[in-house]
MMTF fields as JSON, N, C-alpha, C and O atoms, coordinates in Angstrom:
{
  "mmtfVersion": "1.0.0",
  "mmtfProducer": "UNKNOWN",
  "numBonds": 343,
  "numAtoms": 344,
  "numGroups": 86,
  "numChains": 1,
  "numModels": 1,
  "chainsPerModel": [1],
  "groupsPerChain": [86],
  "chainIdList": ["A"],
  "bondAtomList": [4, 2, 8, 6, 12, 10, 16, 14, 20, 18, 24, 22, 28, 26, 32, 30, 36, 34, 40, 38, 44, 42, 48, 46, 52, 50, 56, 54, 60, 58, 64, 62, 68, 66, 72, 70, 76, 74, 80, 78, 84, 82, 88, 86, 92, 90, 96, 94, 100, 98, 104, 102, 108, 106, 112, 110, 116, 114, 120, 118, 124, 122, 128, 126, 132, 130, 136, 134, 140, 138, 144, 142, 148, 146, 152, 150, 156, 154, 160, 158, 164, 162, 168, 166, 172, 170, 176, 174, 180, 178, 184, 182, 188, 186, 192, 190, 196, 194, 200, 198, 204, 202, 208, 206, 212, 210, 216, 214, 220, 218, 224, 222, 228, 226, 232, 230, 236, 234, 240, 238, 244, 242, 248, 246, 252, 250, 256, 254, 260, 258, 264, 262, 268, 266, 272, 270, 276, 274, 280, 278, 284, 282, 288, 286, 292, 290, 296, 294, 300, 298, 304, 302, 308, 306, 312, 310, 316, 314, 320, 318, 324, 322, 328, 326, 332, 330, 336, 334, 340, 338],
  "bondOrderList": [1, 1, 1, 1, 1, 1, 1, 1, 1, 1, 1, 1, 1, 1, 1, 1, 1, 1, 1, 1, 1, 1, 1, 1, 1, 1, 1, 1, 1, 1, 1, 1, 1, 1, 1, 1, 1, 1, 1, 1, 1, 1, 1, 1, 1, 1, 1, 1, 1, 1, 1, 1, 1, 1, 1, 1, 1, 1, 1, 1, 1, 1, 1, 1, 1, 1, 1, 1, 1, 1, 1, 1, 1, 1, 1, 1, 1, 1, 1, 1, 1, 1, 1, 1, 1],
  "groupList": [{"groupName": "MET", "atomNameList": ["N", "CA", "C", "O"], "elementList": ["N", "C", "C", "O"], "formalChargeList": [0, 0, 0, 0], "bondAtomList": [1, 0, 2, 1, 3, 2], "bondOrderList": [1, 1, 2], "singleLetterCode": "M", "chemCompType": "L-PEPTIDE LINKING"}, {"groupName": "ASN", "atomNameList": ["N", "CA", "C", "O"], "elementList": ["N", "C", "C", "O"], "formalChargeList": [0, 0, 0, 0], "bondAtomList": [1, 0, 2, 1, 3, 2], "bondOrderList": [1, 1, 2], "singleLetterCode": "N", "chemCompType": "L-PEPTIDE LINKING"}, {"groupName": "ARG", "atomNameList": ["N", "CA", "C", "O"], "elementList": ["N", "C", "C", "O"], "formalChargeList": [0, 0, 0, 0], "bondAtomList": [1, 0, 2, 1, 3, 2], "bondOrderList": [1, 1, 2], "singleLetterCode": "R", "chemCompType": "L-PEPTIDE LINKING"}, {"groupName": "VAL", "atomNameList": ["N", "CA", "C", "O"], "elementList": ["N", "C", "C", "O"], "formalChargeList": [0, 0, 0, 0], "bondAtomList": [1, 0, 2, 1, 3, 2], "bondOrderList": [1, 1, 2], "singleLetterCode": "V", "chemCompType": "L-PEPTIDE LINKING"}, {"groupName": "SER", "atomNameList": ["N", "CA", "C", "O"], "elementList": ["N", "C", "C", "O"], "formalChargeList": [0, 0, 0, 0], "bondAtomList": [1, 0, 2, 1, 3, 2], "bondOrderList": [1, 1, 2], "singleLetterCode": "S", "chemCompType": "L-PEPTIDE LINKING"}, {"groupName": "ALA", "atomNameList": ["N", "CA", "C", "O"], "elementList": ["N", "C", "C", "O"], "formalChargeList": [0, 0, 0, 0], "bondAtomList": [1, 0, 2, 1, 3, 2], "bondOrderList": [1, 1, 2], "singleLetterCode": "A", "chemCompType": "L-PEPTIDE LINKING"}, {"groupName": "TYR", "atomNameList": ["N", "CA", "C", "O"], "elementList": ["N", "C", "C", "O"], "formalChargeList": [0, 0, 0, 0], "bondAtomList": [1, 0, 2, 1, 3, 2], "bondOrderList": [1, 1, 2], "singleLetterCode": "Y", "chemCompType": "L-PEPTIDE LINKING"}, {"groupName": "ASP", "atomNameList": ["N", "CA", "C", "O"], "elementList": ["N", "C", "C", "O"], "formalChargeList": [0, 0, 0, 0], "bondAtomList": [1, 0, 2, 1, 3, 2], "bondOrderList": [1, 1, 2], "singleLetterCode": "D", "chemCompType": "L-PEPTIDE LINKING"}, {"groupName": "GLY", "atomNameList": ["N", "CA", "C", "O"], "elementList": ["N", "C", "C", "O"], "formalChargeList": [0, 0, 0, 0], "bondAtomList": [1, 0, 2, 1, 3, 2], "bondOrderList": [1, 1, 2], "singleLetterCode": "G", "chemCompType": "PEPTIDE LINKING"}, {"groupName": "THR", "atomNameList": ["N", "CA", "C", "O"], "elementList": ["N", "C", "C", "O"], "formalChargeList": [0, 0, 0, 0], "bondAtomList": [1, 0, 2, 1, 3, 2], "bondOrderList": [1, 1, 2], "singleLetterCode": "T", "chemCompType": "L-PEPTIDE LINKING"}, {"groupName": "GLU", "atomNameList": ["N", "CA", "C", "O"], "elementList": ["N", "C", "C", "O"], "formalChargeList": [0, 0, 0, 0], "bondAtomList": [1, 0, 2, 1, 3, 2], "bondOrderList": [1, 1, 2], "singleLetterCode": "E", "chemCompType": "L-PEPTIDE LINKING"}, {"groupName": "LEU", "atomNameList": ["N", "CA", "C", "O"], "elementList": ["N", "C", "C", "O"], "formalChargeList": [0, 0, 0, 0], "bondAtomList": [1, 0, 2, 1, 3, 2], "bondOrderList": [1, 1, 2], "singleLetterCode": "L", "chemCompType": "L-PEPTIDE LINKING"}, {"groupName": "PRO", "atomNameList": ["N", "CA", "C", "O"], "elementList": ["N", "C", "C", "O"], "formalChargeList": [0, 0, 0, 0], "bondAtomList": [1, 0, 2, 1, 3, 2], "bondOrderList": [1, 1, 2], "singleLetterCode": "P", "chemCompType": "L-PEPTIDE LINKING"}, {"groupName": "PHE", "atomNameList": ["N", "CA", "C", "O"], "elementList": ["N", "C", "C", "O"], "formalChargeList": [0, 0, 0, 0], "bondAtomList": [1, 0, 2, 1, 3, 2], "bondOrderList": [1, 1, 2], "singleLetterCode": "F", "chemCompType": "L-PEPTIDE LINKING"}, {"groupName": "HIS", "atomNameList": ["N", "CA", "C", "O"], "elementList": ["N", "C", "C", "O"], "formalChargeList": [0, 0, 0, 0], "bondAtomList": [1, 0, 2, 1, 3, 2], "bondOrderList": [1, 1, 2], "singleLetterCode": "H", "chemCompType": "L-PEPTIDE LINKING"}, {"groupName": "ILE", "atomNameList": ["N", "CA", "C", "O"], "elementList": ["N", "C", "C", "O"], "formalChargeList": [0, 0, 0, 0], "bondAtomList": [1, 0, 2, 1, 3, 2], "bondOrderList": [1, 1, 2], "singleLetterCode": "I", "chemCompType": "L-PEPTIDE LINKING"}, {"groupName": "TRP", "atomNameList": ["N", "CA", "C", "O"], "elementList": ["N", "C", "C", "O"], "formalChargeList": [0, 0, 0, 0], "bondAtomList": [1, 0, 2, 1, 3, 2], "bondOrderList": [1, 1, 2], "singleLetterCode": "W", "chemCompType": "L-PEPTIDE LINKING"}, {"groupName": "GLN", "atomNameList": ["N", "CA", "C", "O"], "elementList": ["N", "C", "C", "O"], "formalChargeList": [0, 0, 0, 0], "bondAtomList": [1, 0, 2, 1, 3, 2], "bondOrderList": [1, 1, 2], "singleLetterCode": "Q", "chemCompType": "L-PEPTIDE LINKING"}],
  "groupTypeList": [0, 1, 2, 3, 2, 3, 4, 3, 5, 6, 3, 7, 8, 9, 4, 5, 10, 3, 3, 11, 2, 12, 13, 5, 11, 3, 5, 5, 10, 2, 14, 13, 2, 8, 4, 15, 12, 8, 0, 10, 8, 9, 11, 6, 5, 5, 16, 14, 17, 11, 8, 17, 12, 8, 9, 13, 5, 7, 16, 11, 10, 4, 11, 10, 5, 3, 8, 10, 10, 5, 3, 12, 12, 9, 4, 5, 9, 10, 4, 5, 12, 4, 12, 4, 4, 12],
  "groupIdList": [1, 2, 3, 4, 5, 6, 7, 8, 9, 10, 11, 12, 13, 14, 15, 16, 17, 18, 19, 20, 21, 22, 23, 24, 25, 26, 27, 28, 29, 30, 31, 32, 33, 34, 35, 36, 37, 38, 39, 40, 41, 42, 43, 44, 45, 46, 47, 48, 49, 50, 51, 52, 53, 54, 55, 56, 57, 58, 59, 60, 61, 62, 63, 64, 65, 66, 67, 68, 69, 70, 71, 72, 73, 74, 75, 76, 77, 78, 79, 80, 81, 82, 83, 84, 85, 86],
  "secStructList": [7, 7, 3, 3, 3, 3, 3, 3, 3, 3, 6, 6, 1, 7, 3, 3, 3, 3, 3, 7, 7, 2, 2, 2, 2, 2, 2, 2, 2, 2, 2, 6, 6, 6, 7, 7, 7, 2, 2, 2, 2, 2, 2, 2, 2, 2, 2, 2, 2, 2, 6, 7, 1, 1, 7, 2, 2, 2, 2, 2, 2, 2, 3, 3, 3, 3, 3, 3, 3, 3, 3, 7, 7, 7, 7, 2, 2, 2, 2, 1, 7, 7, 7, 7, 7, 7],
  "xCoordList": [8.179, 8.063, 6.916, 5.764, 7.605, 6.396, 5.692, 6.173, 4.49, 3.443, 3.664, 4.032, 3.302, 3.372, 1.939, 1.17, 1.545, 0.378, 0.556, 1.247, 0.005, 0.065, -1.242, -2.26, -1.198, -2.154, -1.94, -0.809, -3.002, -2.914, -3.894, -5.014, -3.665, -4.519, -4.797, -3.825, -5.811, -5.928, -6.044, -6.29, -5.824, -6.085, -7.488, -7.78, -8.426, -9.995, -10.591, -11.811, -9.687, -9.879, -10.295, -10.595, -10.277, -10.71, -9.342, -8.274, -9.367, -8.336, -8.629, -9.726, -7.313, -7.599, -6.313, -5.281, -6.518, -5.536, -5.464, -6.528, -4.578, -4.451, -3.066, -1.956, -3.36, -1.988, -1.669, -2.614, -0.544, -0.087, -0.226, 0.296, -0.798, -0.757, 0.465, 1.065, 0.784, 1.792, 1.418, 2.218, 0.262, 0.131, 0.476, 0.838, 0.314, 0.505, 2.064, 2.616, 2.754, 4.285, 4.789, 5.555, 4.372, 4.77, 4.523, 5.232, 3.515, 3.056, 4.101, 4.522, 4.534, 5.328, 7.042, 7.957, 7.148, 8.492, 8.543, 9.521, 7.463, 7.599, 7.658, 8.192, 6.976, 7.094, 8.273, 8.612, 8.988, 10.328, 11.425, 12.604, 10.996, 12.002, 12.861, 14.043, 12.388, 12.846, 13.294, 13.557, 13.362, 13.538, 12.411, 12.052, 12.041, 11.028, 11.919, 12.286, 12.043, 12.645, 11.89, 10.914, 12.331, 11.708, 10.447, 9.607, 9.856, 8.715, 8.007, 6.821, 8.758, 8.067, 7.433, 6.326, 8.135, 7.767, 6.751, 5.859, 6.758, 5.675, 4.464, 3.424, 4.301, 3.01, 2.5, 1.292, 3.396, 3.232, 2.36, 1.197, 2.595, 2.156, 0.628, -0.438, 0.847, -0.668, -1.511, -2.66, -1.288, -1.962, -2.378, -3.535, -1.643, -2.021, -3.18, -4.253, -2.787, -3.98, -5.121, -6.229, -5.094, -6.386, -7.209, -8.401, -6.571, -7.562, -7.76, -8.852, -6.908, -7.193, -7.241, -6.413, -8.212, -8.476, -7.169, -6.54, -6.951, -5.849, -4.532, -4.291, -3.532, -2.242, -1.814, -2.525, -0.627, 0.195, 0.658, 0.52, 1.153, 1.428, 0.43, 0.769, -0.98, -2.045, -2.507, -2.9, -2.365, -2.826, -1.759, -2.157, -0.531, 0.357, 0.055, 0.057, -0.305, -0.629, -1.722, -1.65, -2.897, -3.968, -3.618, -4.353, -2.513, -1.958, -1.596, -0.937, -2.188, -1.8, -0.487, 0.655, -0.955, 0.06, 0.033, -0.905, 1.417, 1.418, 1.985, 2.915, 1.401, 2.033, 2.299, 1.689, 3.315, 3.709, 3.926, 4.261, 3.807, 4.229, 4.208, 3.585, 4.892, 5.23, 4.233, 3.744, 3.583, 2.573, 3.159, 3.677, 2.984, 3.507, 2.903, 1.745, 3.463, 2.804, 1.95, 2.301, 0.823, -0.078, 0.423, 1.099, 0.218, 0.885, -0.019, -1.15, 0.56, -0.318, -1.567, -2.712, -1.179, -2.478, -3.595, -4.673, -3.419, -4.427, -5.384, -6.519, -4.751, -5.522, -6.036, -7.105, -5.283, -5.557, -6.625, -6.565, -7.502, -8.413, -7.949, -6.952, -8.444, -7.853, -8.393, -9.467, -7.471, -7.768, -8.894, -8.8, -9.871, -10.84, -10.385, -9.562, -10.957, -10.406, -11.349, -12.529, -10.99, -11.757, -12.933, -13.693],
  "yCoordList": [1.772, 0.984, -0.084, -0.081, -0.932, -1.99, -1.626, -0.9, -2.082, -1.754, -3.081, -4.208, -2.554, -3.734, -3.98, -3.025, -5.209, -5.674, -6.176, -7.185, -5.588, -5.831, -6.37, -5.678, -7.845, -8.657, -8.388, -8.257, -8.316, -8.374, -9.151, -9.17, -9.766, -10.526, -10.072, -9.828, -9.943, -9.15, -10.378, -11.537, -9.931, -10.955, -11.451, -12.536, -10.438, -10.79, -11.557, -11.615, -12.154, -13.066, -12.319, -12.935, -10.978, -10.355, -10.145, -10.54, -9.609, -9.469, -8.311, -7.868, -7.909, -6.814, -6.956, -7.569, -6.381, -6.295, -5.116, -4.5, -4.561, -3.392, -3.156, -3.311, -2.748, -2.316, -1.043, -0.256, -0.577, 0.516, 1.646, 1.351, 2.755, 3.745, 4.807, 4.704, 5.739, 6.739, 7.431, 7.488, 7.954, 8.892, 8.105, 8.732, 6.873, 6.026, 6.07, 6.165, 5.963, 5.793, 7.058, 7.121, 8.252, 9.441, 9.957, 10.738, 9.39, 9.613, 8.841, 9.223, 7.631, 7.007, 7.43, 7.215, 7.969, 8.852, 9.969, 10.083, 10.821, 12.001, 11.765, 12.495, 10.536, 10.123, 9.659, 9.705, 9.139, 8.477, 9.339, 8.986, 10.458, 11.725, 11.07, 10.798, 10.871, 10.635, 9.155, 8.926, 8.212, 6.68, 5.818, 6.048, 4.879, 4.203, 2.529, 1.693, 2.496, 1.405, -0.084, -0.253, -1.004, -1.93, -2.323, -1.532, -3.363, -3.855, -2.738, -2.503, -1.961, -0.785, 0.139, 0.577, 0.569, 1.573, 1.062, 1.831, -0.295, -0.704, -0.857, -0.564, -1.287, -1.348, -0.022, 0.19, 0.981, 2.492, 2.735, 3.049, 2.676, 3.003, 2.336, 2.947, 0.974, 0.341, 0.79, 0.862, 1.152, 1.737, 3.195, 3.598, 3.759, 5.102, 4.993, 5.593, 4.13, 4.053, 3.141, 3.466, 2.167, 1.56, 2.893, 2.751, 3.903, 4.787, 4.195, 4.395, 3.556, 3.115, 3.869, 4.779, 3.823, 4.786, 4.362, 3.304, 5.551, 5.201, 5.362, 5.86, 4.888, 5.14, 4.038, 3.058, 4.233, 3.069, 2.048, 0.853, 2.418, 1.663, 0.462, -0.715, 1.045, 0.356, -0.625, -1.776, 0.142, -0.876, -2.081, -3.131, -1.97, -3.007, -3.909, -5.033, -3.768, -4.613, -5.171, -6.274, -5.167, -5.607, -6.782, -7.742, -6.556, -7.52, -8.964, -9.134, -10.106, -11.458, -11.72, -11.96, -11.612, -11.863, -10.887, -10.13, -10.986, -10.103, -10.725, -11.527, -10.345, -10.989, -9.768, -8.716, -9.929, -8.858, -9.468, -10.651, -8.906, -9.276, -8.074, -7.039, -8.265, -7.209, -7.41, -8.539, -6.332, -6.426, -5.584, -4.472, -6.324, -5.551, -4.288, -4.142, -3.344, -1.832, -2.065, -2.833, -1.502, -1.396, -0.566, 0.424, -0.797, -0.163, 1.267, 1.326, 2.281, 3.401, 3.073, 3.475, 2.294, 2.128, 1.295, 1.216, 0.727, -0.004, 0.893, 0.535, 2.207, 2.882, 4.183, 4.712, 4.633, 5.725, 5.45, 4.467, 6.287, 6.101, 6.025, 6.705, 5.355, 5.3, 6.816, 7.375, 7.213, 8.653, 8.274, 7.257, 9.044, 8.913, 9.29, 10.189, 8.555, 8.913, 9.634, 9.365, 10.666, 11.663, 11.024, 11.774],
  "zCoordList": [-12.332, -10.894, -10.827, -11.26, -10.174, -9.616, -8.563, -7.693, -8.524, -7.663, -6.654, -6.983, -5.253, -4.195, -3.833, -3.723, -3.644, -3.043, -1.674, -1.537, -0.583, 0.729, 1.31, 1.313, 1.892, 2.529, 4.054, 4.522, 4.759, 6.224, 6.82, 6.31, 7.771, 8.615, 9.979, 10.693, 10.38, 11.707, 12.776, 12.442, 14.14, 15.158, 15.356, 15.859, 14.858, 15.103, 13.843, 13.684, 12.937, 12.009, 10.644, 9.621, 10.75, 9.412, 8.473, 8.94, 7.334, 6.47, 5.471, 5.128, 5.066, 4.055, 2.914, 3.188, 1.777, 0.542, 0.071, 0.128, -0.384, -1.063, -1.77, -1.26, -3.058, -3.924, -3.669, -3.728, -3.384, -2.603, -3.774, -4.849, -3.683, -4.612, -4.289, -3.22, -5.157, -4.809, -3.564, -2.63, -3.498, -2.349, -0.809, 0.186, -0.848, 0.404, 0.673, 1.77, -0.806, -0.584, -0.169, 0.792, -0.907, -0.618, 1.004, 1.639, 1.37, 3.115, 3.902, 4.994, 3.226, 4.151, 3.855, 4.65, 2.729, 2.485, 3.524, 4.264, 3.586, 4.487, 5.951, 6.787, 6.164, 7.741, 8.256, 9.439, 7.188, 7.693, 7.091, 7.085, 6.597, 6.164, 4.988, 5.196, 4.009, 2.752, 2.29, 1.109, 3.244, 2.714, 3.649, 4.804, 2.837, 3.398, 3.765, 2.94, 5.115, 5.632, 5.65, 6.381, 4.916, 4.748, 5.222, 4.794, 6.047, 6.078, 6.915, 6.683, 7.984, 8.486, 7.663, 7.976, 6.409, 5.569, 4.705, 4.348, 4.261, 3.529, 4.398, 3.808, 5.803, 6.448, 6.702, 6.605, 7.052, 7.151, 5.864, 6.121, 4.901, 3.425, 3.616, 3.705, 3.649, 4.079, 4.84, 4.404, 5.944, 7.021, 6.361, 6.479, 5.846, 5.595, 4.446, 4.516, 3.377, 2.42, 2.943, 2.516, 3.699, 4.143, 5.215, 5.486, 5.647, 6.41, 7.829, 8.36, 8.434, 9.581, 10.526, 10.49, 11.765, 12.774, 13.759, 13.72, 14.682, 15.709, 15.223, 14.123, 16.14, 15.802, 14.858, 14.637, 14.309, 13.403, 14.384, 14.125, 15.4, 16.402, 16.88, 17.003, 17.145, 17.443, 16.524, 16.713, 15.364, 14.025, 13.868, 13.364, 14.25, 14.196, 14.926, 14.423, 16.338, 17.299, 16.859, 17.4, 16.114, 15.622, 14.533, 14.303, 13.985, 12.88, 13.462, 14.488, 12.558, 12.792, 11.916, 12.31, 10.682, 9.621, 8.538, 8.292, 7.752, 6.485, 5.413, 5.497, 4.316, 2.952, 2.07, 2.259, 0.999, 0.182, -1.041, -0.991, -2.212, -3.429, -4.513, -4.278, -5.656, -6.803, -7.395, -7.348, -8.178, -9.019, -10.273, -10.165, -11.516, -12.468, -12.742, -12.351, -13.341, -13.655, -14.683, -15.579, -14.711, -15.648, -16.852, -16.568, -17.992, -19.256, -19.337, -18.856, -19.932, -20.11, -21.122, -20.913, -22.231, -23.118, -22.483, -23.072, -21.423, -20.831, -19.926, -19.614, -19.504, -18.764, -19.559, -19.254, -20.515, -21.526, -22.624, -23.362, -22.672, -23.648, -25.045, -25.286, -26.005, -27.213, -28.003, -27.779, -28.836, -29.572, -30.579, -31.265, -30.646, -31.58, -33.007, -33.176, -34.093, -35.483, -36.039, -35.813, -36.855, -37.463, -38.48, -39.092]
}
């Protein structure tokens, strides 16, 4: 599965970037009862992962711009330790 990087710019001039992790995508699936609807689902997952206070609707109101891009998955060999040789 490709990962998704979400970049947000806030109306106050600050910004944030996050590569969505499975826990945030599952939270969005649970919130939307099984399917993640387009931009709203992606933004919900980003809001959940960023741990923003307040409601999702309030957070949406604070956004000025949003960007999204696919990020290739990391291979298992990059994150798994190498087996030690005897």
